[in-house]
N, C-alpha and C positions, 0 to 999 in steps of 0.2 A: 502495500498500499503508499501511497508517495504520501510525502509530508509539505507542504510548504506557505508560506506567507498566509497567503487567503486561506484554506485550510484551517491556522492558528485562532486567524482572527477569525474563521465562522466556527469554532467552537464559545471561544470569547461573546462571541456576539449572541447566541443559544442558550449558552449558561448564563446572563446577566435575563432571558427573555420571560415575563410571566405567563404567557400562553405560546403553545405549539404553534410554530412556524408552518404557516401551510401553503406553501407551491404548489401551481398547477403539475398535476402530476403525481401530486402526494400519493397515493394510497402504491405509487411503482415501489416495487422493492428495489432498491438504491443501491451500487458500489459507491461508499465512503468518502473516497479517493478522487473519481472523475464526476462524481453526482448524477451518473448516467444509469437507466433501470441498468441490472448485471450482465441481461444478457445482450447490450451494448456499448460495455466497459470497454475505455481503448484504453487501461494503466497498461497495458502488455506493450502496446507501438511510443507509447510519450519514448521523448527523445529529451536530454541534456546536452542542451550548448553552453558552453561561455562566453562571455562578450566583453566587450572595453567598454556599453555602455549599459546602465544600472536604472531599473522603476524604482516608483516608488509610487504606487497606490494608495487615494486616500481615496477611503469609499464610502459612500452615501449610504448610514441606515444597516437596513437587512441584506444591500447588493451582496454579500460575500454568503449571502445562500441561500441566492437564484442561484437553481441547477445554468439557467441557460446565463451565466454569467461569465463572460470569457477574458477577464481579467484573471481568473482562475489559472487559464491556461499558460502565459505568463509567467508565470511562478509554476507553474509544471516544465519549461523547458529552461530558464533563467533562472538558477536557486538563491541567486541572493536578491531574489526581485522582495521587497519588502513592502509591507499592507499597513495602511493604519483606520483605525474609523474615523471618520469627521465627526465633529461639534460645532454649533458654533459658539458655544458656553466655555467649552471645555479641551485647551487644546493636549494635546498627549506632547509630554516633555523626550518621551521619544523621539516620534518624528521629527521634534524644531532641532535637534541631534541628527537626526536624518540628512536634513537639506541644509548640515548648515556643517556639512565635513568638509572638510580643507583640502580635502585630497580630491572635488567631484568639483564641477561645474553645471549648479541647478539650470534649469528650468522649465519655469511648466505647461506645458501642452494644452494649446487652446489658441482659437481663434483668432490671428489681428485685428479684427477687427474689434474687439471684446477690450484690447490694450490703448488706455492714454495717453499722450506723449506727459514726459519722459519718458514713461517706463523702452526698455532697447524690446528691440525683436528680432527674433532670429528662424533664417529659413534654409538654415545652411550650419554644420557647425564647424564651429572656426577653425582652422589649416592651427595646429599645434593651443590648443585648447586644452583645459582639461578633461579628462571622459565626464562625460553628459551623466546628470543624473536625471532622468526625466521623471517629472511628478504629472500625472493620473491622475484625474477626478473621474472618478468609478460612480456611475449613475445612467438615470435617464440625461437628455439635454437640459431642463427645465433643475433638474437636479446638479447635476456641472455649473449650469450658469448661478446657483446659487454658492456653492462652493466656493466657489472666481471672484465673487462681489463678498462673501463674507467668513471670505478666511486675513486678516489681514497680515499675518507672520507671511504669508504667500504677495502683497502687495510691492515689496519692493525686488521681486527677482522675477527673472527675463522671463519674455515669452517666448515662444519656440510653434511656430506656425507650422502645420500641414499646407497643399494645395490638399483637398477632399470632393473636387470640383466629381470625380467620375464616382456611378453609385455604389450604393456597400451591396458584400456579398452577404450581409450577417440572415436575415430573414427570417433568425428565431424569435424578435422581439419586431412588432409595428415603430418604425422609426417615423416621430412626424414630418422630418423632410428626410426625402430619398437622397442627398446630398452626406447625412450623416453616418459616419461610419461606430462600429463596436469599437472594443478597446484595445482589442488583439489585434485587431486591419490598422488601426493607428500603429500600434509597437512595433511591426513588422516594416513601418516605412519608416518609423523613429530608428531601426536597426539600418536600414539598410542607409537611410543619410548618413548616417555618422562607420558607417564602413565595416559593420558587422554581418557582412552577405550571410556569410552560414550559419549563424542564429536568427536569423529573419526570414532566411528558406526552410530553415526548422522550423519554426514558430509558422509559418504558415500553413504549413504538411500537420501540422498536427490541431492547427483551426480550421483546416480542409477537411480532417476528419472527425474532428468535435462535430462536427455541420451536419455531416453524415449520418453519425452514429442517434447525434442530439434526433433530429425528422425522423432518421429508422422507425420511434418509441413514439411518433405521433402520426398516427394514420387520419389524424382527421387534421392534421395542419393544411392552410391555403393551399401552402405549394403542392402537397401531395395532388390533392383537387382539380391544381389546375396540370398536373403534369398529366394525368386523369383525361382531362379535356382536351388534352394531345395528343394521350394516342387514339381518342376515338373519334379522329378528326383526318386520320390520316386513312 
C-alpha cells in the first residue's frame, strides 16, 4: 500500500470529522491507497520519479478525501510532495516552513490575470534560479480563488502562470469553464516547463491510467453514455 502526504492528510481530516464522509460511490469497496474500487486498483502500476521541482499542495477542506481528487496522484509519483489543509483563520506552521525553505524558489501557481502589480508573474522557470517549489491551491475553481485571495502568507510570493487555453482531459467532475484543468494536469505541465521531462511523462501516464480506471467503475458516467451513442451511430 502506498503512503504519501495526501493520504496522511486524508487520515487527519477523517480523524477530526464529526460524521462520516460519503463521496459518490461510497458503497464501493475501495483500495485505501488509490481510493478506487478494489477491482480497478492502480497501485501495482504506480511509478516513482525524482524531480528537481517540488510541489506543495494547499488543499481545501474535504478535497483530500474525494476519490476524484488528482493532487494525490502527484504525491503518488513524487514522494517529496507536501500537502496541507487550508484554513482562513489558522495557518499551519509546517506550511509556512515549507514555503520559506531557503533552498527553493516558491511560486503560487495561478492565472496571471489575478496577480496585481507589483507582484511578479513568471511563465518560465528563470535560468540559474533555485529549484522551484510549486504551490498549488487544490479545490474547485471557486475554492481555489478563495484560497488565493484569503491567504496573506502567499501575497508576497511570485505567481507562476501557465497557458491553459486547451481543453482539459479530466472529465471526472464537471468544470465551471472548459479551459480549467485539474491539479495533476497542471503539475505535469509545470514539470515539463521546469525540465523534469521524465517525471512529467510518468505523472501523465499515471493520470491517464487513473482516469481510465475511475471511469470504468462508473458505468452511468456521461462519458460512457456518449460512447454508447457514438457506437450506435456507426
